[in-house]
N, C-alpha and C positions, 0 to 999 in steps of 0.2 A: 188848584192842585195840579191841573194838567199843564198850566204854564210853567209851574215850578219844576215839574218833573221832566219837561221837554229838554232834550239834550241840545245844547248850543255849542257847537264845535268851535266857534270863534270866540266864545266867552273866556275871559281871564279868570282862573280860579281865585277864590278869596283865601289865599294862603296866609294873608296877614291877620286874619281873624283867629281868635283863640278858640279852642275846642269848647263845646258846650259841656263837656265833662268837667272842665276846670271850674265853670260856674257852679256846677252841682257840688263839687268838693269844697268851694268857698262858702256855699250857703250853709249857715248854721243849722238850718232845718233839714239839711240833706240826711236821708236815712242811712246812706251807705257809710258816711264818715261821722255820724252822730254819736255822741257819747252816751245818749240815753236811747234805749231800744224801746220802740212802741209796742204796746200790747197788740193782741190779735184783733181786738175790737176797734182800737184806734187806727189800726192800719187799713181797715176797711173804708171804702169811699162812702160819702154821705148817702147817696141813693141806696147803697146796700144796707147801711145801718138803719135807715128809716123803714125799709120793708122787711126787716129781720123778724121772723116769727120764731116762737119757741119750737123746739124739736119735739115731736110726738113719736113715741115708740110703740110698736105693736106688742101685744101681750105674748105673742109666740116667739119673740126674739130672745136671744140668750142674754143680751145686756139690756134688759128692761128695767124700768124704775120700780123700786120696791113698792109694795102696796101701802106701806106706812107713810110714804112720801107723796103719794098721789093726791092727797087732799090739800097739800100746802099751796098758798096763793102764789101767783107769779109776780115776782118783784119787778119784772120788766127790764127794759134796757137801761133805765136811769139808775136803778139800784146796782145793776151790774157795772155801770160806769163808775159809780162811787166806790164800789169795792176795788175796782182796778186802780183808781187814784190812790186809795189808801195803801194798796200793795206797792204802788210806785214810790210813794213817799217813804215807806219803810225800807224799800230797797236802796233808795238814795242815801238814807241815813246810814244803813249798814255799809254801803260802799264808801262813803266819805270817812267813816270812822276807821276803815282799814287802809286808807290811802296814806302813804308816807310822803309828806310834802317836801322832805329834805332829800329824797332819792331822785337822782336824775338818770336812772338806768333806761327809762323809756324816752329820754330826750337825747337825740343824736345831733351833735353840733359838729361843724367842720373843724373846729379848733381842738376837739377832744383828742387826747393821746391814746395810742393803741396799747393794750395791756402787754406786760412783759411775759416772754415765754417761760413756762415752768417745766421742770423735769418730773415727768410723771411715770410711775411704775405700777405694776399690778398690785404690789403690796399696799399702795395708797388707796386702792379701791376696796381692800378687805375691811369689813366692819370691825372696829376695835372694841365695840361694846359687847360683841358676841363672845362668850367664853369658849376656850378650846375644848374639842370633844375628846373624850377618853378613848384610847386605842381599843379596838375590838379584838385584835389578834396579838399573840405574844411576839411575833416577829416585828410588829409595828411599834413595840414599846421601847426599842433601842437595844444596843448590845449589852448594856448593864443588866437589864431585866432578863435577857436571853441567857447571859452567863450565870445569873442567879438560879435560873431554872435548871441549867445544865449541871450546876454544882450542888443542887439540893440533894440531901441524903435520901429522900424518898424517891428520887428520880422520876418526877412526873412525866417527863418526855420519853422515858424508857430508852435512853441512848447510851447508858453506862459511861458517861463522861464525868462522873463525880470525882474520880481519882486522877483525872488528867492534869498534866503540868501546863499551866497557863503561861505563855511566853508573849513578849511584845511583838507587835505585828511587823514593824520595820526590820528588826534583826532576823526574824523568822523568814520574811520575804527575801532578804539579802542572802540568807543561807540556802534557800531553795534556788535562787538564781545562780549562786556559785555551784550548787550541785548540778544544775542543768549544764553548766559549763565544764563539768568534770573535775571540780576542785572540792577539797575539803573545807569545812567551815566550823563554827562553834557548836553547831547542832549535829553535824554529820562528819564522819571520818571513815577512812579506808581500813577494812579488816583483811589482813593478809591471809588468814586461815579460810575465811569464807570467800575470798577474792571478790569482794563486793563492798559498796558503801553501806554503812549501817548508821542509824540515828544514835547519838550519844545518850539521849533521854527517851524513855519510853512514853508513849502516849502524850505527844506534844500537840497543843492546839493554841490558837490565838483568840482574842476577844471577838465575839460575834460569829464564830464558826465552830461547828462541832467537829469531833474527831473523824466522823465518817465523811463529812464534806471535804476535809483537808486530805483524807487518805488518797483519793484519786490523783490530786495534784502532786502530792509527795511521792507517790509511786511512779508517776511519769518522770519526775525529776531524778529519782533514783535510777530508773532504767536509762535515762540519758547519760548519767554519770558513769554507769557500768559499761555502756556501749562505747563511750569516749575512751575509757581506760582499755577496753578490749581492742579498739582500733590502734591505740598507742602501742600495745604489746604486739599486735599483728605487724605493724611497721617495723618494730625493732627485730622481731624474729625473722622477718623476711630478709632484711639486710644482713642479718647475722648467719642464718642457716640456709636460706633458699634464695640466693641472689641471682636468679635467672632474670633475663631482660623483661619478660612480660610481667612477672610477679613484682619486680622492682617498680615497673611503671604503674601497676595497680596500687602498690603501697603508696607511691607518691601521689596518685590521684585521690586515694582515700584520705591521706594526710592533708592535702590541700582542701578537700571538701570539709574536713573537720575544722580546720583553721578558719575557713570562710564562714562557717556556721557560727562558730564561737565569736568571731569578730562582729558579725551582724547582730547576734544576740546581745553582745556587750554594748553595742551602740544603742539599741532599743531599750536596754535596761535602765537608761537614765530617765526615761519618761514614764516608768512604771509607778503608778499611784495606788494600786490595789492588787489584791491577789487574783482578781478576775483578769486584769491586764496581763499579769504574769502567766496565767493559764493560757490565754490566747496566744502568747508568744511560744510557750513550751510545746503546745500541741503539734504545730507543723514540724518543729525540730524533732520531736519524738517520733513522728510518723516517718520522717526521712531517715533517721538513724536506725530505726527498727528494720526498715527495708534493706538498707545496706549491710546490716549485720547478718541477716539471713542470706544475702547475696554472697558475702565474703565466706560464710560457712559452706555454701555450695561450691564456690570456686576453689576452696582449699582441698576438696576431694580430688581434683584433677592432678595428674602427675606431670604432664608436659605442658609447655607454654602454648602449643597449638591447640591442645584440648581446652585449655583455659580460654583462649580466644573464641573457640567455637561455642563454648557454653555461654560466654559473655554476649556473643552475638545473638544467641537464642533468647537470652533474658531481655536484651534490648528490643528484639523484635516483638516480644510478648507485650511490651508497653506501647506499641504503635498507636493503639486506640485507647490507651489508658490516660493516666494523669499527664497533663501536658508538661508541667515543670519537671516531673520525674523522668519523663521521656527525653527531654532536652539534656538533663544531667547525665543520663545513661549514654546518650549518643556521644557526648563529649568525653566521657570516661572510656568508651569503646575506641574512640579515635586516639586517645593517649596510650591505651594499652597496646594498640595495634602498631604504634610507631616503631618499636624495635624490630618486629617482623617485617614491616614495610621498608625499614632502613636496610635490612639485610637483603631483601629482594632487589632494591635499587642498586646495591653494590654488586650483587650477583650478575645482573644484566648489564652493568657498566654505566648506569646513569650517574652513580656517585663513585668517587675513588674508593677502592678497597684498601682500608688501612690495616686491618688484621682479620685473619680467618676466624670464622665463628660457625658452629654447627647449627643447622636449622633443618630445612627440608632437603638439604643436599648432604650426602655422606660419601666418604671415600672408603672403598673396601676392595678386597682382593676378589677378582672375578676370574673364573676359569676360561681358558681359550685354547685352541688347538694350533700347534705350531706346524712347521713345514714337514715334520716327520710323523705327524699324526698323534703326537703326544699332547696330553691335556695339561697345560700349565696354568699358572695364576698370575694375574697382573692387577695393579691398582687402577681404578677408574672412578669417575663420578657416577653416583647412583641416586635416583630420585627416591626419597623416603616418603611414601604416600601417607604413612602414619603421622608424619610431622607437618603435613600440609593441612591448614585449617579447613574445616568442612564447608565454610561459606565461600571459599574460592572455587569458581566453576572449574570442572576438570580440564576443559580446553585452555583456560587461562593458566592453570597451574602447570600443565604440560608445556605450553609455549614458554612460560617463565623459565622452567628448567632447561629446555632445549636452547633457549637464547643464551643463557649463561654458559652452557657447555660449548656451544659454537664459538662464543667470544673467547673462551680460553684456548680453543683450537687455533683461532686466529692469532692470539697472542703468542702461542707456541711456535707456529710455523711462519708467521709474518709479523714479527715484533715491531717493525717500522711502519705499520699501517696507521693512518690517522686515528682509527677507532681504538688502537692500543696505546696511544699517547694520552697521558692524563691531562697535560696542560691545555691543548687546544679544545678537547672535548668538554672538559669540566669548566672551562671558562664561559661556556654557554649557559645561560640561565635555564635550568631544566625544571620541568614541573614535578611536583611532589606526588609520591604514591600514598595517597591518604583517602579517607572516606569523604564522600560528597552525598548529602542527603536531599538536596533540592535540585530542580532543573536549572536554576540560574548558575549554581556553582558547577554543574556538569557541563553546561555550555561554555563556561569560562575555561574549564579543563580542556575541552576539545580545541579551543583556540590556542591555548598554551602549548598543547601537544603539536599542533600543526606548525606553530612558530618554531618549536624546538626541532622538528624534523627538517624544516626548510633551512634553518641555520646549520644543522649538522651536515646536511647534504652539500651545502656550500663549502663547508670546511673540508669535506672529503674530496670534492672536485678540485679545490685549490691546493691539494697535497698536504693538508694539515696546518695551513696558515690561518689562524683564527685571530679575530680582532679582540685582543686581550684588553680589558679596561685599564685605563691609565692608573687607576688607584691601586692596581695590583703590582705595579712596577715602580721602582724608584729612579727618577731621572738623574742625570749627571749634575743638574743644577741644584740638587738638594744639598743643603749644608746645615750643620748644627749651629744654631743661633744662641746656644746657652753660654758657651765660653766666649771670652773676649769682650764682655760687656763691662760697664762700670759697676762699682760697688753698690751704689744706690739701686741700679736697675736689677742686679742680682738679688738684693735684699727684698725688693718689691715682688719679684717672682717667687722667692721662697715663701714670703708671707701669703701670697695668693694661693700657692700650692697647699700650704698648711691649712688655710681657711677652707679650701675645697675638700681636703681630706677629713677635716673635722665636722663637716656637714653630715647630718643623719642620712641614712640610706632612704631612698625613695621607696615607698611601699609598692611591691610588684603585684600584690594581690588584686589591686584595682584594675591593672591591665590584663590580668588573666581572665580568659573567657568564663571559666567555671566560677571563679569568685565573683565576677561581674554579674553573672546570671543569678547567683544566690543573693547578692546584694540588692538586685533589682526586683526579684520576684519571690523571694522566700516569704516575706511578710507584706510587702507592698503589692497592690494590685496594679499592674501596668496595663494601660489601655492598649490593646492590640489593634492594629489597623483593620479597617473593614475588609472582610473577605479573606482574612488570614486563616480563619478556621476552616474554610472550604477550599483552600488552595490545593491544587493537585501536586502530588509528589510521587516519585517512583515507588513502585512496590518493593518491599524488602528483598524479595528474591532476585530483583534486578540490580540492586545497589552494588554488590561486589563486581558485577560485570561492567557497570557504568563507571565505577570508581577506579578500578585497577586495569580494566581491559584496554582503554585507549593508549596509555603509555607503554604497556607491555607489547601491544600490537605494533606500535611504531618502532620500538627498539628492536623487536624481532625482525621486522621488515628490513631495517637498516643493516643489521648484523648478517642476516641470511643473504641479502643481496651481495654484500661484499665478499663473504666467504664462498658462496656458490659461484660467483663470478671468477674468483681465483681458481676454484676447482676446474672450471671449464676452460679457462684461458691459460693459466700458469701450469696446471698439473695434468692437463689433457684427460679429463674424466671420460669424455666420449671415446677416446682411443683405448683406454683401459677397459671400458665396458665392451667395446667391440672386440678386444683381444680375447675376452672370455667366450664370446660367440664363435670366434674362429677356431679356437683350440679345445676348450672344454666342451663345447656343443658341436664340435666338428663341422663348423661352418666354412672352413677353408678347404676347397677341393684338392689343392696340391698337397696339403697336409694329410688329408684322408688317404689319398692315393699312395703317397710315400710311406705313411705309417702302415698301411695294409700290406704293402710289399715287404717292408722291413720286418714285419711280424710273421707273415704266413708264406711268402714266396719261397718255394723249395729250390728254385734255380739260383738264388743268390748264394754267395760264398758264406759258409758258416763262420760265425764268430766264436765258436767253441774252440778252446785250446786242445789240440791233439798232439800227443807225444810223437815226435819224429816227423811231423808234417808242418812245413812252413806255410804261412799264409801267402797268397798271391798278391794281395794288395788291392783286390777288386772290391765291389760293393758287397757288404756283408749284411746278413740278416739273422733273425732268430730261428726261422724255418720251423715254426710251430706246426705240428701235424706229421712231420717226417722224422722226428727225432724221439729218442726214448728217454733220455735224461732231462728232467725238468724240475724246478724252474732254472732258468739260466743264471749264471754268476753275474755279479755286478759289472765285471770287466766286459762281459759279452753285451750287456745292455748299453754300456758306454760306447762300445765300438759300433753296435748296430744302429743306435739312435743318435749318434753324434752328428751335429749340424742339421738335424731334421727340422727342429723348431725355428732356428734362425733363418735358414734358407726359405722356409715356407713363409715366414713373417716378412722378410725383406724382399720378397719376390715382387711386391707392388710398391710404388713410390709412397713415401711418407711425407707428411707436412706437420708443421707445428713444432713444439719443443722436443718431441720424440725423434724428429729427424736430425737433431743436433747431438743426440746422445751416442752416436757411433753405431756399432753393430751389437750393442747390448740389448737383451730382451727386456721389455718393460716388466717391472716387478720380479726380475730374475726368474722368468718362466723357464722351467726345466722339468725333465722327467725325474721321478723319484720312486722309491719303494714304499708302499703303504704298510703301515703297522697292522699286523693281523693277529688274530688269536690262534690258539693251537688247532682248533677245529677248522678254521679258515685256511691255515697253512696246509693242513692235511688234504683239503679239497684242492688247493692250488697246486699241489705237487703232481696231480694227475694230468698229463697233457691232453687226455681225451675228454676231460670234464669241461663243463661250461664255465667254471670258475678258474680256469687255468691262467687267465690274464688279470685276475683281480688284484694282484700285487702291484700292478703298474698304475701310477698316478702322475698327475701334473702338479708341480710345486709352484705356487704363485704367492709372492709376498707383496702386498700392496704398499705403495709409499705411505708414509705417516699421515700426510694430509688427507689421503683417500681412505684411511682406516674406518671412518664412520660409515662409509658406503659399502666397503668390502669387509664385512664382519666375519668372524670365524664360522658362524652358522651359515652364512651365505656361501662361503668357500666350501663347506661340507656338502651343501646341496649341489654345487657345481661338480664336486668330486663324485657324488653318487650318480649324477646324470652321465658323467664321463665313463664311469665303470659300466653302466648299462649300454652305452653307445659302443664301447669296445666289443661287447658281446654281439651286438647287432652287426658291427663291422666284420666280425669273424664269420657270422652267418652269411653276410653278403658276399664275402670272398669265396667261401666254400661253394655256395650255389653257382657262382660264376665259373668255378672250375669244374662243375658237374658236366657241362657241355663238352669240354675238352676230354674229360675222362671217358665219357660214353663214346665219343668218336674213336678214341684210341682203342677201346675194348672192341668196338665194332670192326676195326681193321685187324686186330690180332685174332679174333675168333670168327666164327661163321656169322654171328649177328648179335644184336643186343636184345635182351628180353623186354617184353612189353612192360613188365613191372618197373624196370630201371628207367625206361623212357617216361613212364607215367610219373614216377617219383621225381625225376628231374624237372618235368614240367610243373608239377604241383609245388615242388619246393621253391623253384624260381618264382612262381606266381605268389606264393605265400610270403616269402621273404621280401620280394619287391613291394608287396602291398604294405607289409609292416614297416619297411624302411620309408616308404612314401608317407605313411601316416605319421610316423615318428618325426621326420624332419620337416615335412610340409605343414601338417596340421598341429602337431605337438609343439614344435619349436619355432618355426618361421612365422606362423600366424601370430603367436603371442609376442614374439620378439619385434615384429614390425610395429605393433601397437605401442610397445615399450619405447622404441626409438622415436616414434611420433610424439609421444608424451615428453621425452627428453628435449626434443626440438621446441616444443611449446614452453617448457621450463626455461630453456636458454633464451627464447624470444622475450619472455617476461622479464628476464634480468636486464635486457637492454632497454626495456620500456620503463621509464621513470614513473609513469602514471599507473603502473600495474598495482592492483590492490593487495594481492596475496603473493608472497614469494615462498617457494618451496624451501624448506629447511633440509639440512643433511639427514636428519632423522626421518623426515617424510620421504626423502629419496630412498633411503635404506628400506623403509617399509614397502614402498612400491616395488623396489627391486626384488625384495624377498617374496612378495605376492606373485610376481611374474614367475619366479622359479617354482613356487608352490603349484601354480597352474600347470607349468610344464611337467613337473613330476607327477601330478595327478593324471595328465594326459598320457604320459609314458608308462602308466601303471606301476610307478614306483611307490606311490602312496595311494591309499584308498580314497582319501578326500584331502582337500587343501589343508595343510597343517595349520593348527591354531597358533596364534601368536603368543606362545607361552614363554618366550625368552625375554630377557631383560631389554631395556630401551636401547642398549647398544648392540643387541644381537648376541650376547654372550651365552654360553652354554648353561642351561638351567633345566636339566632333564628333558631336553628337546627331543621330539620324536625322530628327528633326522639323524640322531646319533646312533639309533638302532640300525643295524645292517639289514637292508631289505632283501628278501628272497627273490630270485629271478622269476619272471612270469611262468606260470605252469604250462602255457601253450608252447613256449619255446623249448622247454625241457622235454615235453612229450614228443614234439616233432623230432628232436635230436635222437631220442631212443628208437623211434620208428625207423629213422634213416639207417641206424647201425644194423637193425635186423634185416632190412630189405636190400641194403646196398653195402657192399664190402669195400667201398672206397675209403678215402682219407677220413680220419675221425674229425668230428667237429669239436 
């Protein structure tokens, strides 16, 4: 054994020998492959069978031998073997008798053919010998049994369907489908009196369904039919009686929605096999039509298109986190209804050519203004109608939208040859549309389009209006008609081709329409949306109007304002006209103040008053206020005393720019004029010793037409009020200056001057000098210096092409008016800076500046005290 088990690494294995398991399988006595199975006793080895002893059980065991069998003799191993042999013979006989010697199912040969495949179903496995079970419920017995139970006179189901009319299923389903499409059928017709579809037969049902079950489906179809008829009437009435742009757009959108739903429902109706399928199709249609009926009912209560747009925007915003399909439909309808308003806005700001005028948020009305003589007249002008501006438009966008259009019309009026006023080069550029954008991708695309539009338009303006017009818009000289001059066969072929093309059916446009395509894809079918589409970030609804309309309006406003403001500064000398008001209305010209003071108050000048029998010497004449009794002077005296005063003061310094080439004419026809006064003011003005003696005198300034948006009537009134106060201050300044000379003369003529007179002179000079210094240095010069610095910055931004914001004429007017309000408040003319209660053009609208201000109390009290303490010239 040890030798056999020793491993011989150099031995050659006996791979050629067969396995010993083959010998066992070929041995007929092998137990593993034997046909006869040995008994337990035969399977034991001989040494085990010889020593086998009978089993003895203890009496206390559960499986013990019964007491009746304990006395039986032991047959031993031999009897046991004989019994096993008999059992084996019986088993062999039974086995041989059951063997089919003609069956070869257990014999596998290599030449045997494979069985042919069979078609097997679950029905083949059902046992045919088992009889069918009887139904346990009535609903399982079939429609015939259910109909018999429903029509039974005793009504066992208690459904009250015994008197119902039984109709065939297919015609009834077809009638319901036609009803859902808004059409009449054999079972339903339109009742004019009730204005609704009604069934022609009462209590109709079909086999297998009760009246109560069919009632819900029939009611939904009836409501769909009535809503479809309601929409049809709404469209007809809108076109007939209320053809406003927004309502017409809403009617077209509702009509397109109804047509798309009916087309989609008609396509799916071909595959309907049961009433359950019909109900699954009618339910989404019913829900959609019901919502839009309530929406149209709410929108019909609005009176104006802008109110309709605002309400529609609110309804669409409410669906932001609601049904996804309904939200998409509402956003598309909002875009369509907003198109007329957006189209007018684009025409107003000059993005699109204005073909015909139409009223919207811009109206033309007569507005009052003050002329050169102080009379309030009326003139037509563009006014922003805030009530016609949709509420979803941000106030800054709406205001900029209006101001841009008004500035563009000023540019067209005064500079019609400007490239922005020419339709051909501007509108040949592809301009972005003013429409809604609901996602960040479209908003970014809008920003790029707007930037491209601005770059192209700036290039056109710099080139003087020469735009690259596409070749398709012009017909070259090489174009020729190729129809005539051909052969007869060629003409005939062209005619036939044209007739064939004209006879072709129209291509359906609903498939290319976004609203129809949306309904066709998602009304009944579930479209798999891309991953992450439900959590994609989108702008908040409060930002959508600003992001959708703001970029284009901002760019167009920047372009128009830059061109018009540039023309105001360069061609119309805006800075010079503003400086003119500082020099004369605000008495900023020293020469003018000195000459005006002498012309009004100097008693040594020759009088301009006409005296009988006395000829004038031809010297310098003045009004000599304070030494004359008759007042106010005649118009001829004013003309003689103030002649040449303004022109000489203005042209005393060299001028540059366009005003230097206008000769010696004053800008804006600046001249002296008489103010229109009331009876009470005239009575005060007739007293030469009163403070209001010079209130009749005013400066008349008529701004050029291009500068009218900057110098509005309200601004001119404020300049006039400041000038009236400064005349009073100028009178006080002249009188106090004459006090020193008068006191010296009195001291020479008498023994001496009283201490009261000297004290009054010193205090009066100190007080008036302090008031004058405060008025001119703090009240006027300080504010005016900051205003001029702001104007310089505005002019610098006009030259900078990269400047983000360009001041508009309206913003310039507002800032101009704010400066005057601050000056008036500092000069005690008003108690506080006046609120901006005038219109956008600064027209008169019960403005506080129209009320005549009373003079400061301190000046009046000082004047009364001077008359009591000093008997000199009256102030």
